[in-house]
C-alpha positions, -999 to 999 in steps of 0.1 A, spaced: -729 -386 -852 -709 -354 -858 -733 -334 -837 -732 -360 -809 -694 -359 -810 -694 -321 -808 -718 -321 -779 -697 -346 -760 -666 -325 -766 -684 -294 -753 -697 -312 -722 -662 -325 -715 -647 -290 -719 -673 -275 -696 -667 -302 -670 -630 -296 -671 -635 -258 -667 -659 -264 -638 -634 -287 -621 -606 -261 -626 -628 -234 -611 -636 -256 -580 -600 -266 -576 -587 -231 -578 -611 -220 -550 -596 -246 -525 -575 -226 -500 -554 -237 -471 -584 -232 -448 -608 -253 -469 -583 -282 -477 -598 -305 -451 -633 -298 -464 -621 -307 -499 -607 -340 -487 -641 -347 -471 -658 -338 -504 -635 -362 -522 -644 -390 -498 -681 -382 -502 -676 -384 -540 -661 -419 -536 -691 -430 -516 -715 -417 -543 -695 -435 -570 -696 -467 -550 -733 -464 -547 -739 -457 -584 -716 -485 -596 -733 -509 -572 -765 -502 -590 -754 -501 -626 -720 -517 -631 -729 -554 -626 -739 -561 -663 -706 -546 -676 -685 -564 -650 -700 -597 -660 -685 -593 -695 -649 -586 -682 -630 -619 -685 -604 -612 -658 -633 -606 -633 -659 -631 -645 -636 -661 -651 -657 -686 -632 -671 -718 -646 -705 -706 -633 -713 -669 -634 -720 -656 -599 -753 -639 -591 -757 -601 -596 -751 -594 -559 -715 -607 -562 -707 -582 -589 -724 -554 -570 -703 -561 -540 -671 -564 -561 -677 -530 -577 -680 -514 -542 -649 -531 -530 -628 -520 -560 -638 -483 -556 -631 -486 -519 -597 -501 -525 -588 -473 -549 -599 -447 -523 -580 -466 -495 -548 -467 -516 -551 -430 -524 -553 -418 -488 -528 -444 -476 -502 -431 -500 -509 -396 -489 -505 -406 -453 -471 -422 -460 -460 -392 -478 -470 -369 -449 -452 -388 -421 -429 -364 -402 -443 -331 -414 -437 -307 -385 -440 -272 -398 -453 -253 -428 -417 -249 -442 -418 -286 -452 -424 -289 -490 -449 -316 -483 -471 -290 -465 -478 -276 -500 -486 -310 -513 -511 -316 -486 -529 -283 -492 -524 -278 -529 -520 -297 -562 -557 -305 -563 -561 -311 -600 -533 -336 -600 -547 -353 -569 -581 -356 -584 -566 -371 -616 -545 -396 -595 -576 -406 -575 -596 -412 -607 -568 -433 -622 -564 -454 -591 -601 -461 -590 -602 -471 -626 -570 -492 -623 -587 -512 -595 -611 -527 -620 -581 -544 -637 -569 -562 -606 -575 -599 -601 -603 -611 -578 -578 -625 -553 -565 -591 -544 -600 -577 -540 -610 -607 -518 -580 -601 -496 -589 -564 -493 -625 -574 -483 -612 -596 -455 -588 -568 -443 -616 -543 -444 -635 -560 -417 -607 -552 -393 -601 -517 -406 -638 -509 -403 -638 -521 -367 -608 -499 -360 -626 -470 -374 -655 -476 -351 -632 -477 -321 -617 -443 -332 -652 -429 -333 -658 -442 -297 -625 -425 -285 -635 -393 -301 -670 -394 -285 -654 -400 -251 -630 -371 -256 -659 -349 -267 -682 -356 -237 -654 -351 -212 -643 -318 -228 -680 -307 -228 -684 -315 -191 -651 -298 -182 -660 -267 -201 -693 -262 -184 -680 -271 -150 -651 -247 -155 -675 -217 -158 -683 -224 -121 -717 -207 -123 -751 -220 -111 -766 -216 -146 -741 -241 -161 -746 -265 -133 -783 -264 -139 -777 -269 -176 -756 -300 -169 -784 -314 -148 -811 -307 -174 -791 -322 -203 -783 -353 -182 -819 -358 -173 -830 -354 -209 -804 -380 -220 -816 -405 -194 -852 -399 -203 -844 -405 -240 -824 -436 -231 -852 -453 -211 -878 -443 -237 -856 -457 -264 -852 -490 -245 -890 -492 -242 -893 -489 -280 -866 -515 -285 -886 -540 -264 -917 -532 -284 -901 -534 -318 -876 -563 -313 -892 -586 -288 -927 -592 -303 -951 -614 -282 -953 -650 -292 -918 -652 -305 -886 -666 -289 -865 -634 -289 -840 -642 -261 -810 -628 -280 -827 -594 -286 -838 -593 -249 -802 -601 -238 -788 -572 -259 -813 -547 -246 -810 -558 -209 -772 -557 -211 -773 -522 -224 -796 -512 -195 -772 -528 -171 -744 -506 -186 -766 -475 -181 -770 -482 -144 -734 -491 -139 -722 -459 -156 -743 -438 -132 -733 -457 -101 -696 -456 -109 -696 -420 -121 -713 -407 -89 -691 -428 -65 -671 -405 -42 -639 -422 -50 -643 -416 -87 -656 -380 -85 -671 -382 -120 -699 -362 -136 -734 -374 -146 -733 -357 -180 -707 -380 -197 -725 -410 -181 -759 -399 -196 -745 -391 -230 -726 -424 -233 -757 -443 -220 -778 -428 -248 -751 -436 -274 -749 -472 -262 -787 -475 -265 -785 -461 -300 -758 -487 -309 -781 -514 -295 -809 -501 -318 -785 -499 -347 -775 -536 -341 -811 -548 -338 -823 -529 -369 -795 -545 -389 -810 -580 -383 -821 -598 -415 -855 -586 -426 -870 -621 -425 -859 -626 -389 -891 -631 -368 -879 -609 -340 -871 -579 -362 -902 -558 -358 -891 -534 -386 -892 -560 -413 -928 -551 -423 -915 -516 -433 -884 -527 -452 -897 -549 -480 -892 -520 -504 -864 -497 -495 -869 -462 -508 -842 -441 -524 -848 -416 -496 -840 -442 -469 -808 -452 -487 -798 -416 -492 -803 -408 -455 -781 -439 -446 -753 -428 -468 -755 -391 -457 -753 -403 -421 -722 -423 -430 -706 -393 -447 -713 -370 -418 -699 -395 -393 -667 -399 -414 -663 -362 -419 -666 -355 -381 -641 -383 -373 -616 -372 -399 -617 -336 -388 -616 -343 -351 -591 -371 -351 -564 -353 -370 -569 -319 -353 -552 -306 -322 -568 -272 -323 -598 -260 -344 -617 -272 -374 -599 -250 -399 -564 -235 -401 -559 -201 -385 -570 -171 -406 -533 -161 -409 -523 -193 -426 -510 -189 -462 -532 -202 -490 -524 -236 -504 -501 -236 -534 -491 -199 -530 -454 -198 -538 -429 -171 -527 -431 -140 -550 -403 -136 -575 -398 -99 -565 -409 -93 -529 -421 -58 -521 -397 -53 -493 -375 -72 -469 -401 -70 -441 -427 -88 -462 -402 -116 -471 -393 -119 -434 -430 -122 -424 -435 -149 -450 -406 -169 -438 -420 -167 -402 -453 -178 -415 -438 -209 -432 -419 -218 -400 -451 -222 -380 -458 -257 -368 -487 -276 -383 -519 -276 -363 -527 -313 -368 -511 -345 -380 -514 -348 -417 -505 -385 -417 -531 -394 -391 -557 -373 -409 -553 -394 -441 -552 -426 -421 -587 -418 -408 -599 -416 -444 -582 -449 -452 -601 -466 -424 -633 -448 -434 -630 -462 -469 -630 -497 -454 -659 -488 -431 -680 -474 -460 -673 -505 -481 -685 -528 -453 -717 -507 -449 -725 -509 -486 -718 -547 -487 -735 -557 -454 -701 -567 -437 -701 -599 -458 -698 -613 -493 -733 -601 -503 -749 -567 -503 -780 -578 -485 -811 -598 -493 -822 -577 -522 -790 -559 -531 -807 -527 -520 -802 -527 -483 -774 -510 -465 -757 -524 -434 -780 -554 -430 -770 -589 -419 -758 -608 -388 -721 -597 -392 -734 -561 -390 -754 -569 -359 -724 -584 -340 -701 -555 -351 -726 -530 -337 -730 -550 -305 -693 -553 -300 -689 -516 -306 -714 -509 -279 -696 -531 -254 -663 -516 -264 -678 -481 -258 -689 -492 -223 -655 -507 -215 -636 -476 -227 -658 -453 -207 -654 -474 -175 -617 -474 -181 -617 -436 -184 -633 -435 -149 -613 -461 -132 -578 -457 -147 -569 -426 -127 -578 -445 -95 -560 -477 -104 -529 -459 -117 -527 -426 -97 -491 -420 -107 -499 -418 -145 -516 -390 -164 -546 -398 -185 
């Protein structure tokens, strides 16, 4: 017993030292990457607790106070939601604290980039505290998360539209034949992939001998969007480019696939069900990794107005003013550095993580009150299907609006 206690103490001390080492290495440039890492950690914790926490939660009287104990899937879902709620509150509080930060002279700039040990401790305490909340609060958060997750998906769509338009403008701006040829080649490749993808969807999700009218409707609607995008973009009155139309077409077809693959595994029109009776750890890992990358990209792009990281001349987070400056010139330079405007909205940056917390919770719980048929499937069920379909249609509507708005409202800037 004494040896075990000593070993535990040594492990705890080593973990604390390792944490301090990592935290001390977080600079102003890498602060956003650190927030992304913290979000990834929350997703890993949610996944682990979903797998192992159910037996313990069944013994907690303020959680399991039902006359009849719910099935294991209910507790798995509850564990995910409670971690997500703690993560949501952490980033929401930071977002509120960062409202109105305009330049680096603001003391809250240091809070955003520094104080990582305290922030990690607060995050841990918030997540732990969530497991002492009554079920009614968690249930309310679950209902709210459906709307927050949908809003996060819309943010992703807006970012994609902004990306493809900037991509097109950059290549066209070079005004050289090579880049025009590159635009044409990339557009043709995207269209070839789109139509090849649609053929696979017909093969996988409309098997012969089955009444799969709904799946056929989804695929045909997406193909209609593809043709409409091309016609409108190439119309002389619009003066658009084929590159954004091709990329958005491919993305809409991907969303259609994502929706159809989320259909219940026992659905007769889901041609992938034969391969999903036993979901491997690798498949689950790939799904979570995709989610993390999607969230990281959205958070970095949505809050930023310039580049991914702060300028090289930015001061390191947490570096205070020296007690005895070397000379007046050095002090003056430091004051000018602090007076620089911030390069992105800190408040909006944290809001993206708040919405992403809701989105990841919905992925891990199947957008409903159960985590799937076996408790091992991510993003499976009819709610997930309709969310994906609605996202694809919203993408089509936003892209069409980006093309037609300048014509319908010529006096406004878009």
